[in-house]
Structure formats: structure tokens, C-alpha cells
Backbone bond lengths (Angstrom), bond angles and torsions (degrees), N, CA, C in turn:
res aa  C-N    CA-C-N  psi(-1)  N-CA   C-N-CA  omega(-1)  CA-C   N-CA-C  phi
1 X - - - 1.395 - - 1.567 112.99 -
2 X 1.326 115.43 71.37 1.501 119.19 179.76 1.521 108.34 -120.23
3 X 1.366 114.48 145.84 1.397 113.97 -179.07 1.442 117.33 -56.46
4 X 1.243 124.03 147.92 1.405 127.90 -176.05 1.645 116.79 -78.67
5 X 1.362 103.16 -24.00 1.567 107.48 -173.96 1.647 106.36 -117.57
6 X 1.326 118.36 15.59 1.501 116.62 173.63 1.389 111.27 88.18
7 X 1.307 124.59 -16.19 1.486 127.41 177.46 1.552 106.21 -71.34
8 X 1.387 113.19 159.36 1.536 115.22 170.42 1.607 110.36 -124.75
9 X 1.313 111.41 81.04 1.444 111.10 -179.68 1.425 112.74 -66.32
10 X 1.426 110.26 163.40 1.533 117.94 177.59 1.532 103.48 -112.10
11 X 1.305 117.32 136.19 1.499 121.94 172.46 1.502 108.46 -110.69
12 X 1.264 113.29 113.61 1.423 124.68 176.17 1.575 111.22 -86.36
13 X 1.366 119.71 133.80 1.288 117.50 174.66 1.580 107.93 -117.72
14 X 1.375 114.57 147.17 1.432 118.71 173.32 1.585 99.58 -136.28
15 X 1.379 111.78 117.96 1.372 119.18 170.18 1.610 108.79 -79.15
16 X 1.374 107.23 140.14 1.522 115.05 -176.93 1.651 108.55 -56.95
17 X 1.347 109.19 159.91 1.407 113.54 179.95 1.598 112.68 -73.01
18 X 1.285 118.26 179.44 1.522 128.93 176.47 1.564 112.88 -56.12
19 X 1.406 106.97 134.92 1.409 117.09 172.84 1.507 105.03 -124.66
20 X 1.248 121.34 167.00 1.554 125.19 175.44 1.434 107.29 -53.26
21 X 1.350 123.90 -43.58 1.345 118.45 -174.93 1.464 117.60 -77.51
22 X 1.421 113.71 -32.98 1.491 114.39 176.17 1.489 110.44 -71.07
23 X 1.205 118.65 -23.09 1.459 121.47 177.46 1.499 110.48 -71.34
24 X 1.308 118.17 -37.00 1.458 124.00 -170.06 1.715 106.66 -97.87
25 X 1.354 114.29 -4.14 1.465 117.22 174.20 1.561 110.36 87.30
26 X 1.305 122.90 11.83 1.439 120.46 -179.12 1.587 104.63 -86.29
27 X 1.329 105.30 141.06 1.505 117.57 175.01 1.619 106.43 -56.41
28 X 1.446 113.21 126.97 1.449 117.17 -177.07 1.529 100.25 -129.19
29 X 1.437 113.42 96.46 1.463 116.51 178.00 1.542 107.87 -92.01
30 X 1.362 115.46 -96.31 1.404 123.41 -173.32 1.507 114.43 -95.13
31 X 1.294 116.94 -4.56 1.512 122.21 168.28 1.577 107.92 -54.81
32 X 1.273 114.92 123.00 1.476 115.93 -172.20 1.520 111.30 -94.22
33 X 1.362 114.76 79.43 1.522 119.64 -172.74 1.474 111.45 -94.99
34 X 1.282 110.74 150.48 1.578 118.28 -176.59 1.463 106.75 -79.95
35 X 1.378 119.31 164.58 1.416 125.28 168.95 1.536 109.92 -70.12
36 X 1.298 117.07 149.21 1.457 122.66 166.34 1.588 109.98 -74.98
37 X 1.318 116.78 170.83 1.400 116.02 178.75 1.504 113.45 -62.54
38 X 1.392 111.01 -34.09 1.420 121.46 178.50 1.623 107.50 -67.22
39 X 1.309 114.68 -41.02 1.429 119.81 -179.09 1.497 112.57 -64.59
40 X 1.432 117.45 -34.06 1.450 123.14 175.68 1.557 109.47 -64.98
41 X 1.349 112.19 -44.98 1.494 115.02 -178.52 1.496 114.95 -65.65
42 X 1.401 112.26 -35.60 1.511 118.58 173.02 1.681 112.53 -60.09
43 X 1.303 110.27 -41.26 1.425 112.70 179.88 1.501 115.62 -67.69
44 X 1.338 116.22 -34.62 1.411 120.82 169.72 1.601 110.80 -60.42
45 X 1.231 111.68 -50.46 1.552 116.25 -175.41 1.557 111.33 -62.84
46 X 1.395 115.66 -29.58 1.449 120.08 175.42 1.493 110.55 -56.45
47 X 1.249 124.06 -36.74 1.385 131.63 179.76 1.621 108.94 -40.40
48 X 1.293 111.58 -47.47 1.590 119.90 -178.70 1.534 107.94 -48.40
49 X 1.425 117.27 -47.39 1.464 114.63 -179.35 1.482 118.88 -69.61
50 X 1.210 112.34 -14.43 1.589 119.03 -172.64 1.521 113.72 -113.44
51 X 1.314 122.41 -15.09 1.476 125.09 -172.15 1.579 109.86 -58.94
52 X 1.265 112.61 -34.43 1.614 112.33 -174.27 1.510 114.86 -78.30
53 X 1.309 112.73 -0.91 1.553 124.94 -170.05 1.478 107.16 -95.47
54 X 1.284 125.96 131.55 1.384 128.45 170.64 1.495 110.03 -94.76
55 X 1.234 127.42 96.23 1.526 125.39 -170.92 1.463 107.50 -88.60
56 X 1.317 112.21 132.15 1.513 119.70 178.08 1.651 113.27 -81.12
57 X 1.322 108.42 -19.02 1.461 116.24 -175.04 1.536 106.96 -157.90
58 X 1.358 117.43 129.21 1.435 119.81 175.28 1.432 109.06 -128.08
59 X 1.435 114.56 120.15 1.515 124.62 -176.63 1.620 103.95 -104.43
60 X 1.282 109.45 157.01 1.360 117.24 169.80 1.591 109.74 -147.95
61 X 1.413 112.24 144.33 1.477 115.84 163.55 1.478 109.94 -51.86
62 X 1.348 118.59 148.42 1.377 124.23 176.26 1.512 113.27 -73.35
63 X 1.305 118.47 -20.60 1.503 122.47 177.51 1.513 111.39 -59.32
64 X 1.334 119.32 138.25 1.481 126.50 -172.61 1.410 115.37 -54.97
65 X 1.372 116.75 -33.66 1.435 121.48 -176.60 1.479 111.33 -67.60
66 X 1.339 119.34 -33.63 1.461 124.01 176.35 1.587 110.35 -83.19
67 X 1.233 115.76 -42.57 1.448 118.44 172.92 1.518 115.38 -53.63
68 X 1.282 115.26 -46.77 1.468 119.45 175.14 1.437 115.91 -66.21
69 X 1.272 115.62 -38.91 1.440 122.19 172.82 1.539 111.51 -56.90
70 X 1.310 115.93 -50.84 1.505 123.65 177.46 1.657 108.49 -52.15
71 X 1.337 112.26 -51.13 1.453 118.74 -174.26 1.460 109.44 -61.25
72 X 1.435 114.83 -47.37 1.559 117.60 -174.22 1.617 109.08 -70.29
73 X 1.249 116.99 -24.14 1.461 126.17 -176.35 1.608 110.07 -83.05
74 X 1.475 113.39 -6.33 1.510 114.78 177.59 1.390 115.26 109.48
75 X 1.469 119.36 5.93 1.465 119.29 -174.24 1.614 108.74 -126.39
76 X 1.265 113.89 66.50 1.560 119.52 179.86 1.483 113.26 -53.67
77 X 1.369 113.24 -34.70 1.510 122.63 -171.28 1.454 112.40 -96.08
78 X 1.293 116.90 23.46 1.475 116.87 179.44 1.503 111.95 -62.80
79 X 1.291 116.23 143.66 1.496 124.20 -178.63 1.486 105.39 -82.95
80 X 1.362 116.62 125.84 1.467 125.20 173.96 1.460 113.44 -70.84
81 X 1.301 114.62 123.39 1.411 121.66 -176.89 1.524 111.34 -121.16
82 X 1.449 115.24 95.98 1.326 118.49 -176.74 1.523 126.43 -54.81
83 X 1.389 111.56 -14.94 1.557 119.34 176.71 1.496 108.65 -78.00
84 X 1.336 118.38 -9.40 1.535 122.87 -175.02 1.500 113.68 -92.90
85 X 1.349 116.99 7.82 1.514 112.80 -174.83 1.493 104.57 -78.63
86 X 1.326 114.61 164.41 1.428 123.10 175.52 1.520 118.86 -59.28
87 X 1.270 111.38 156.39 1.526 117.39 170.12 1.502 114.07 -48.17
88 X 1.327 118.08 131.93 1.406 119.08 179.24 1.518 108.06 -82.90
89 X 1.230 119.16 104.83 1.445 123.53 -176.27 1.523 119.73 -76.70
90 X 1.317 116.41 0.98 1.568 119.66 170.04 1.561 106.21 59.68
91 X 1.272 116.46 -131.42 1.398 126.98 -173.68 1.516 113.03 -65.74
92 X 1.355 115.85 -15.68 1.499 119.37 -177.01 1.598 108.21 -94.00
93 X 1.331 117.76 1.13 1.420 115.67 -174.92 1.590 104.94 -62.02
94 X 1.381 112.29 136.62 1.451 113.69 174.44 1.602 114.57 85.46
95 X 1.391 116.48 -6.53 1.415 118.82 -179.38 1.470 111.21 -113.02
96 X 1.333 112.93 147.26 1.550 116.28 178.04 1.489 113.36 -80.91
97 X 1.305 112.05 150.71 1.472 115.57 173.27 1.552 115.67 -60.79
98 X 1.330 119.04 -27.36 1.364 128.84 -179.92 1.586 109.06 -69.01
99 X 1.334 114.62 -32.30 1.476 120.17 -178.66 1.626 101.61 -78.50
100 X 1.243 117.64 -45.01 1.468 118.64 179.93 1.559 108.19 -58.12
101 X 1.355 118.75 -44.82 1.492 118.09 179.27 1.481 111.84 -61.77
102 X 1.270 124.00 -20.48 1.496 121.76 179.34 1.645 104.83 -62.06
103 X 1.210 119.84 -32.48 1.447 118.53 -179.81 1.504 109.72 -96.04
104 X 1.380 122.01 -28.00 1.464 125.25 -172.88 1.481 99.25 -138.65
105 X 1.320 122.76 94.23 1.534 127.49 -176.31 1.525 109.63 -72.99
106 X 1.344 124.69 -9.52 1.436 123.20 175.09 1.509 112.67 -102.71
107 X 1.297 117.73 5.30 1.463 124.16 -178.30 1.492 113.69 -53.33
108 X 1.243 120.93 127.94 1.505 126.80 164.60 1.555 110.10 -137.28
109 X 1.205 116.50 130.59 1.562 120.09 -174.69 1.592 101.97 -60.72
110 X 1.242 118.91 -35.59 1.564 118.46 -171.92 1.525 110.54 -68.73
111 X 1.291 121.88 -19.75 1.408 123.68 -174.19 1.612 110.23 -116.14
112 X 1.328 117.87 -33.44 1.318 124.50 -170.78 1.645 110.73 -103.00
113 X 1.263 117.63 -23.46 1.416 119.75 171.49 1.517 106.69 76.37
114 X 1.346 118.44 -163.74 1.536 125.12 -179.77 1.423 110.97 -131.74
115 X 1.259 120.35 139.46 1.519 120.52 -178.39 1.537 105.37 -75.83
116 X 1.198 108.85 143.11 1.543 121.97 171.73 1.524 105.67 61.84
117 X 1.316 123.83 19.74 1.509 122.98 178.93 1.427 108.00 -115.97
118 X 1.402 116.55 -154.62 1.402 121.88 -177.83 1.485 108.75 -93.18
119 X 1.362 114.78 146.59 1.458 118.73 174.12 1.466 115.22 -75.73
120 X 1.158 119.13 154.33 1.479 122.17 -176.68 1.512 111.56 -63.37
121 X 1.320 118.84 -35.21 1.501 125.84 179.19 1.478 107.24 -71.31
122 X 1.313 119.14 -24.82 1.616 119.50 177.25 1.576 107.69 -73.70
123 X 1.326 109.98 -42.09 1.595 114.30 -179.20 1.561 105.57 -61.02
124 X 1.360 112.07 -48.86 1.499 117.50 -179.98 1.501 112.26 -54.44
125 X 1.389 119.38 -37.65 1.473 120.37 -174.75 1.486 101.16 -70.52
126 X 1.241 127.49 -35.06 1.374 125.66 -177.70 1.602 110.18 -68.91
127 X 1.345 113.51 -42.63 1.407 116.45 176.34 1.583 108.35 -65.25
128 X 1.173 121.46 -40.05 1.608 125.74 176.47 1.540 110.70 -49.76
129 X 1.302 113.84 -41.09 1.442 121.73 -176.75 1.517 109.66 -68.83
130 X 1.259 116.57 -40.07 1.451 120.20 176.46 1.568 114.94 -67.13
131 X 1.362 108.57 -47.30 1.511 116.39 176.47 1.596 106.81 -55.86
132 X 1.296 119.01 -47.97 1.494 122.87 -178.17 1.583 108.88 -60.48
133 X 1.336 117.80 -39.50 1.437 121.52 179.00 1.460 110.81 -64.34
134 X 1.329 121.93 -41.45 1.419 124.10 179.89 1.510 112.52 -71.13
135 X 1.434 114.87 -38.63 1.502 117.52 -178.70 1.620 108.36 -67.38
136 X 1.398 116.77 -35.61 1.402 117.55 -173.31 1.581 109.48 -89.66
137 X 1.360 122.96 4.20 1.337 120.99 -165.91 1.524 112.36 -88.15
138 X 1.425 116.83 -22.60 1.387 119.74 178.83 1.561 108.68 73.82
139 X 1.322 119.46 11.88 1.363 122.86 175.21 1.548 113.39 -90.89
140 X 1.379 113.88 159.51 1.434 110.55 -175.03 1.621 110.96 -93.21
141 X 1.424 113.62 -39.68 1.407 114.74 -177.62 1.551 112.02 -132.14
142 X 1.235 119.25 124.67 1.537 121.60 -176.58 1.550 102.66 -120.47
143 X 1.265 117.93 132.15 1.544 118.89 167.56 1.573 111.24 -110.25
144 X 1.227 111.05 135.41 1.517 115.89 174.88 1.661 107.35 -122.02
145 X 1.304 111.72 134.35 1.531 116.22 179.57 1.453 100.22 -110.70
146 X 1.336 113.85 119.44 1.466 120.66 -174.51 1.489 112.80 -142.81
147 X 1.347 121.49 -141.09 1.395 125.17 -160.87 1.700 102.35 -137.53
148 X 1.376 107.60 164.31 1.505 108.03 -165.73 1.534 115.44 -72.83
149 X 1.224 122.31 -48.96 1.423 128.27 171.04 1.591 111.67 -50.19
150 X 1.307 109.81 -63.36 1.479 122.93 178.51 1.656 108.83 -46.55
151 X 1.321 113.89 -50.43 1.446 117.16 -179.70 1.538 117.59 -61.05
152 X 1.268 115.05 -36.66 1.439 130.44 175.20 1.569 110.41 -61.66
153 X 1.388 110.60 -48.21 1.486 113.73 -178.91 1.613 105.43 -73.04
154 X 1.195 120.99 -43.05 1.465 123.64 175.56 1.553 112.23 -46.95
155 X 1.381 108.04 -44.97 1.459 113.41 -178.78 1.437 113.48 -68.82
156 X 1.387 120.24 -37.91 1.399 123.13 175.03 1.557 114.25 -60.04
157 X 1.329 111.59 -45.77 1.400 121.12 176.59 1.594 116.09 -62.95
158 X 1.392 119.51 -39.76 1.397 120.62 168.82 1.438 118.39 -57.36
159 X 1.368 112.75 -35.19 1.449 119.09 174.76 1.540 119.18 -82.57
160 X 1.453 115.65 -1.20 1.346 122.36 178.01 1.616 110.80 81.02
161 X 1.314 116.48 16.07 1.498 115.80 179.85 1.529 107.21 -94.24
162 X 1.374 110.76 161.62 1.542 116.25 170.90 1.432 107.22 -59.56
163 X 1.332 116.50 152.38 1.396 120.68 -174.77 1.522 115.42 -64.23
164 X 1.373 116.54 -35.88 1.509 120.25 175.29 1.454 115.23 -50.93
165 X 1.426 116.73 -23.71 1.482 122.21 179.99 1.485 111.88 -65.75
166 X 1.362 116.18 -12.84 1.435 121.88 179.77 1.467 110.90 -55.71
167 X 1.456 115.67 -25.04 1.443 125.50 -173.97 1.623 110.39 -60.17
168 X 1.369 111.68 -12.63 1.533 112.64 -175.20 1.523 112.93 -94.99
169 X 1.443 112.14 -4.37 1.517 116.31 -171.12 1.571 108.12 -112.76
170 X 1.319 112.22 78.72 1.513 115.87 178.06 1.567 108.70 -68.17
171 X 1.384 112.42 139.40 1.437 114.43 -172.37 1.407 105.46 -143.47
172 X 1.415 119.28 117.76 1.424 123.72 -179.90 1.541 120.54 -74.47
173 X 1.188 129.56 163.52 1.421 128.79 176.37 1.515 110.71 -58.15
174 X 1.337 113.55 137.29 1.558 125.31 -179.54 1.531 115.50 61.08
175 X 1.371 120.98 19.07 1.387 121.27 -179.06 1.497 109.86 -93.50
176 X 1.305 114.52 151.86 1.441 127.53 -172.55 1.429 111.04 -106.16
177 X 1.356 121.38 140.49 1.438 130.67 176.03 1.368 112.15 -134.55
178 X 1.335 121.41 148.56 1.512 122.29 165.48 1.521 114.53 -125.43
179 X 1.302 106.90 127.33 1.514 113.43 177.77 1.527 107.39 -106.10
180 X 1.325 114.53 125.60 1.353 121.05 -176.52 1.551 113.83 -143.11
181 X 1.462 111.87 -123.90 1.486 117.21 -170.30 1.439 109.73 -143.78
182 X 1.422 115.76 139.48 1.510 127.71 158.97 1.525 104.72 -98.91
183 X 1.311 116.59 88.71 1.464 119.88 -168.90 1.459 115.17 56.33
184 X 1.253 119.36 -105.10 1.659 115.70 175.90 1.518 111.83 -103.98
185 X 1.324 120.91 9.32 1.446 123.67 -177.58 1.532 110.39 -103.23
186 X 1.278 114.49 125.85 1.555 116.71 171.86 1.421 111.59 -50.36
187 X 1.364 116.75 135.47 1.355 123.03 178.05 1.534 115.60 -147.96
188 X 1.370 110.07 158.74 1.541 114.78 163.43 1.475 110.84 -84.89
189 X 1.407 112.54 120.73 1.455 116.77 178.93 1.586 113.28 -91.40
190 X 1.260 115.30 -39.41 1.390 124.22 173.96 1.453 115.81 -137.97
191 X 1.294 118.14 140.43 1.586 115.16 177.09 1.523 108.01 -137.83
192 X 1.412 109.14 132.66 1.373 120.31 166.06 1.472 115.03 73.02
193 X 1.234 117.39 33.11 1.511 124.95 175.33 1.434 112.76 -60.76
């Protein structure tokens, strides 16, 4: 994963603010939920971590929780990027992992996946396309407003890791991260601001 044109762009990630389901721990994939009042406040506060950066491109998932977060963080004209939607959780949409573990105590989404939903490798393929776009862009700073699991998988792929390694990158609502470089090596520059 090296830039194709010799530049070293930074990919900034902003996870959307809190929703009722993110608050309760329910898987929220393609259900188009609004932000809570707290989630809206989180998005406004995220602006502080981003305001000093001049972004060449701002992308957002088309789901309203991400679009509203982008707007409240100061980017009302963010470009909708369909590849940045959250993992399609299939039969587990709206269900918490705690509830799933009552029937299957060893369940982890990273290793067991989701029935009738999107495979982890398919989510990673979407993330890979975004990484390639950023690396090929010649831009300095790109911001993407997206979702928890998707952002974690995107981070793993930026680093050249298998997508299941996203399990190591916990990311709270409306938190900001920067993916960049340690010389020529892809690296996490900031996490969870």
C-alpha cells in the first residue's frame, strides 16, 4: 500500500456521532438511523479536532447519521461515497453482540461473520477501493465520515493488514483518526481524538 504518484496523503476518519443503537450496542449497518441529541453535540465537538486541517476532499457515507455528522462538523458539502456505508449485518441488524453470545458464547463478528449479510472480505474490498482512491489522488488531506466497523476495517487495509485485524482498533462515536506515514510505511498518526 504505497502511493502511486510518490505523494504521501493523509486519510482522516471521523466516525459518526451517537445513535440510539450505537448507544445500546446494537449492530447498525444499513438501517438509516438519525443521531441522538448527544450524537449531534459530539459531531459539533469533533470540529475542534479537524478545524486546523485544510481538506482537499471530504467524503461521507450516504447514510444520514454520517451525513449529519459531516454537516455538524463543518462539512455540509461532503461528497457522498456509497462504498463507505457500514457493514451489512444481515440477520444481526439491530441485535447486540451480547444477545448473540447468549446462544454462542464464543461469537466474534471478526471471525464468525453475519448470517445473510456481507462477508468481511467484501467490506474490505470496499475499503480497498477507497484506499486506492486516496493513494492515487495526489491530494494531501482527505476526510471520510463513516461508521465504526467500516472505519476499523479501512484502517487495517490502510496498514496492509488482513481485515479481521480491525478488531484491534476500537473507535468511539464522533472520534477522529489520522492515517498517514512513518517515512514510507503506512501508519496510524492519531487515533480517537
